N, C-alpha and C positions, 0 to 999 in steps of 0.2 A: 504494500500500500504506500504510494508516494506521500510525502508530507509537503507542507507549504514551502514554496520556493519562488524567488523572483530574481530577475536580471534586467539590467538596463533602466530606462527612464519610464516611469509610470506616474499618472496623476494621483493626487491624494485621495480622490473619491472615484468610484466606478461611474461610468456612463456620463461623464461631464466633459465640457470643452477642454481639450488639451492640444496645444499647438506646437508644431515643429519650429525650429529656429527661423525658418523662412516664412513663417506665418500660416502655413497650411495646417489644416487639422490632421492629427493622427487618426488613422482609420482603425477603430476598435473592432475586434472580432472575439466572440465567445466561442471557444472550442471545447466541446464536452460530449459526453456519452450518456446513454440512458435518459434521453430527453433532457430536462433541466434538473434531474435528480441525482445524476452521477458526478464523477470527478470532472472538473472543468478548469480552464485557464482563460484569462483575458489577455489578449495579444494586441499590441499597438503597431500597425503597419504604416509605412510611408505612403503606400498607395492602397486603394481598395483591393481586397484579395479575390475580386470577382472579374478581373480584366482578362477575359478569354479572347485570344486573337483568332484561333481556329481550333477545330476538332478533326481528328482523323477517324478512320473507320475502325470500330472495335473488332477485336478478334478473341477467339476462345483460348483460355488457358486452363480449362477444366482438366483434371487428371483423368486418364483413361483407366477404368476399373478392369481388373482381371477376374475378380470374384466378388459377389455380393456379400458373402460372409465366409468365415473360415473357422473350422474347429481343429486346425492343425497347429501344433507347436512348430514354429518356423524361425529361421535365422537368416540374416542378410548382412553382406559385407558392404558397409557404407562407404569405405574408402575405394571401392571399385567404381564409384561414379567418376567419370572422366572430367577433368577440369575444362571449363569453358570461360572465354574472356568476358562475356556478358553476365552480369550478376543475376538478372532475372532468368535468363536461359539456363543458367547453371543449377537453378533450384529444381530438384526432382522430388515430387511428392510420392511418398511410399504408402502411407496409411491415411484413410479418410473415414470420417463419419459426419453426422449432421452438426456436430459441435466444433470440430477441429480438423485440420490437416497437419500431418507430420512428415517431414522430409529432410533431405540433406542437400548441401550445395558445395561446389568447389570452384568459386570464381577466381580467375587469375588476374583480373584487372579491376581497377577502381571504376565506380559507376560514372558515366558521362552525363546521362540524363537524370531526372528526378523521378522518384517513385512514391506512390501513396497507396496504402491498402485501405480502402473505404469500407471494408467488411469486417476486418479482424484485427485484434491486437496481435502483434508479432513478438515472439520470443526467439532470439537467436542465441545459441550456445556456441562459443568460439572454441573449437577443438584444435585448430591450427591457425596461426596468423595473428596479426595485430593491425591497428589502424585507428581511424577516427570516424565516428558517425556524426554527420553534419545535418542539422535541422534548423528551423527558424527559432528554436528554443536555445540554440547554442551548440557547442561541440561536446562530444563524449569520447574520450579515449577508451580503447578496448584492447584486450590481450587474451592469451590462452587462459581458458577457465572462466571467462566472463559470460554471464547471462546478460543479454541486452534486451530490455523490455521496451517495445515501441508501441505506444497506444494507437489505435485505429485513427485514421485521418491525418497522421503525421507525414508530411512530405520530407523525404530524406535522401541523402547521398551517402555512400560508404567509400572512404579512401583507405585502401589497403597498403601496408608497408612493403609487402613482398607478394610474388605471384602464387605462393603455396598457401592456400587458405582452405580450411575445412569447417563447415558450419552445420550444426543441427538446428532445424527450425520448427517452430510450432505456429500455426495460424489458429487463433482462438476466436470464435464468433461470439463469445461473451468476454467481458473484461477479465484480465488476469490480476490477482491480488496476492498479497502475502496472506498466510493462513490466519483466519479469524481468531483461532484460539491463542495465537501469539500476541494479540493486540488487546488493549483496554478499550473502554467505551469511547475514548477520544482518539483512537487510532494509533496511540503510542505502542511500540513494541515492548513487551513485558520482559521482566528479568529472566524468565525461564525460556524465552525465545532463543533459538540457536544462532541468531544474528540480531543486529540492532541497526539503528538509523545511521550510525557512523560507517557501516559497511556498504551503504547504498550511495553510489556516486551519481551526482546530479549534473545537468548540463552546466557548462561554464564558457567563458570566452565568447560572449555574444557578439557577433559581427553583423552590423546593419549594412546590407548590400543595396546600394541605390543604383540599380542598373535597369535600363529599359532595352527591349529587344524581343527575341523569340526564345522562350524557355520551355522546353519539352518536359511535361510531367505525365507519366504513365500511371493511370489510376485503375486499380483492380476492384471490380464490383461484380458479385454474383457469377464468378467464374469467367468473366470477360475482362479484357484489358482495353481501356479507353485512352487513346492518345490525345492529350490536350496540349495546346501551345498558349502560354500566358505572355502578357505584354510586359511584365516586369519580373525581376528575380524574386522567387518565392521566399527568400530569406531577407526580406526588407523590414525586419522587425526591430524597432527601437527599444522595446521593453515588453515585459510580460510578467504576470504573477498567477499563481494558482497551484493546482494539484495534478493537472493533466500534462505530462511531459515524459520523454523517454529517460531511462536510467539504466545503470549497470549494477550488477552484484556478482562478485567473484565466488565461484564454488569453493575457493580456498579460504574464504571467510566464513564458511558454514562450520559451526562448532558442534560436533556430533554429541548426541545424548547416549550414554551407555548405562548398563545395569548389570546386576549379578547374573541374570540369566538372559537368554536371547530376547531382544526387544523387537516388536513388530515394525513393519515398514513406515507407519505414520511418524515415527520419531525422525525420519529423514526428510519429512515434507518441507518444501521450500516455497512453493507457490500453489495457488488453487484457482480454479474457475468453477463455473456452475456445473460442468460436466466432466471434469478431470482434475487430477493433481499432478504436480511435478515434485520429485524427491531427488536429493543429492546424496550419493554414497561417497564418503570421503575417508581418508585414513583415520583410524580410530583404535582405541584399546578394545580388546575382546572382553566378553563377559567374564566375571571374576568369581562366580560360585565355584567351589572346588570340583564339582561334577558337571560344570557347564559344557554344553555343546554349542560352540560359537556359530556353526553353520546353521542356516535357517531350516526350520522343520518343513516337511512337505505340506503344501497348502493348496486349497482349491479356490480359484478366483471365480466365484459364482456371479458376482455383481459387476465385475469389471475385467477388461483385458489388462495385461501387464506387458509393457514395452520397456525393455532395458537397452540403453545405449552405452557401450563400454568405451571409456575414455583412456584410461591408463592403469598400470599396475597389474597385480595378479588377483583376479576376482575369484575369491576362495570357493564359491559354490559352483563354479563352472569349469569344465575341462576344455582345453583347446580353443579359448576365446582370445581374440586379438582386438587391438584398438580400432575403433570405427565400426565394430560389429553390433548388430541389433539382435535381440531375441524377442519373439512375440509369443506369449503364453495366453491363449484365449480363455475368456470366462467359460466355465462349465466343465473343464477337465483339470485334474490336479497336476501340479508340477513341484519340483523341489531340487535339492542338490544333485549334481551328477554323481555317478558311482565313485566312491572313494573320498568325496569331499567332506562327508561327515567325520570319517575317521581322521582325515588329515587335519581337521580343525581342532580336534581335542588337544588341549594343553597349549595351544598357540596363544600368544600374548597380544598380538595386534594384526591388523590388516592394513595394507597400503593401496587398496583398490580405489579407483575413481570412476564413477559412473553416474548417469542421469536416468532416472526411472520415470516413465509417464504411465499413469493409470487412467485410461479412458473409461467412463462409467457406462458407455454404450459401445457395442462391438464395432471394431474398425473393419473397413473393407480394404483389400489389397489392390494396389495398382499394377499396371503392366511394367512400370519402371522398377517396382520392387522385385518382380519375378526375374528381372535381368541380373540381379545381384544376390539371388537366393542361394543359401548354403544347402545343398542337397542332403536329404535324409536326416535333418536335425531331429525330427520327432523320434527317431530310433536311438538317440544318443544316450538314453538311460539303460539300454540293454547291456548286460555283461556277458551274455552267451547266446 
């Protein structure tokens, strides 16, 4: 949950006369979600944000489905996605349901045009690479291990430092928040939360760009991409304040919760939305009961699928897993540690695994892009004979 932030020049009161040094009025814009009841920010432009010069023909970017549903335990090698220069073209959606899209991207160049998702909050997890996210709210530096949360409606560009970039992404059709149980009635993160406001990095270095010309913005809506050309630079903001803005949070700032016996996955929860949660598995001490079994017990996901994305380290409950690999364990069938994992974990003191878990509360559908990188026979990997 973002907290109040402001940058640049803003008037003392909302919705009052505020003039630029040249005497022109600043153009006030309210940017928010959930009608007028959700998070919002007031933004002050040099020019009206409505100056469209022309529109191009929309085109479909809907993922092609391979299956309406699946009851197979499956695995996919995310690093097998080939790099592409264009950021949007590099994004390959693997899993889809009515609440979210999940995919990976391997962009090799910084974005030249501007992009806006008018449907979904976006969460990018940076597996490889570093750079700067640029928006009208200011700049956000990012690096390996960062979650980048970009609220819907945010126009942005990404500047990468190198051509070797690997991103996990989620498009959420409902807002993404920090878990409610970590917050008090006023939105402040509580003492038992595994992270706090100091760990959330907000935009800085607001640059007011006063440029007229042709500025291409690609706007995604309902599975279609709409090319727009605006008459002035979209980052013409002199100041803003509010709660609606992009931010980053590093997985390395997640402080794990431990116990005497094995704790369930909700202790790893980092974000939530209406129809899914995101959890962070980070290096931590193992359970310290003298007879503890640190490996997770077998469990049945009846109400949700489980998608694990492996980032780094040795994931103690899985055999032969490598960085960038996904596992999908669908709701309705049990899953658990691979053969030998339970025995290996007994007596161990710590784990150095790093992974992102996504639990959709509705079944996901598999795309054709996912089948291109599927690991054959994963569902048989629990057999020992």
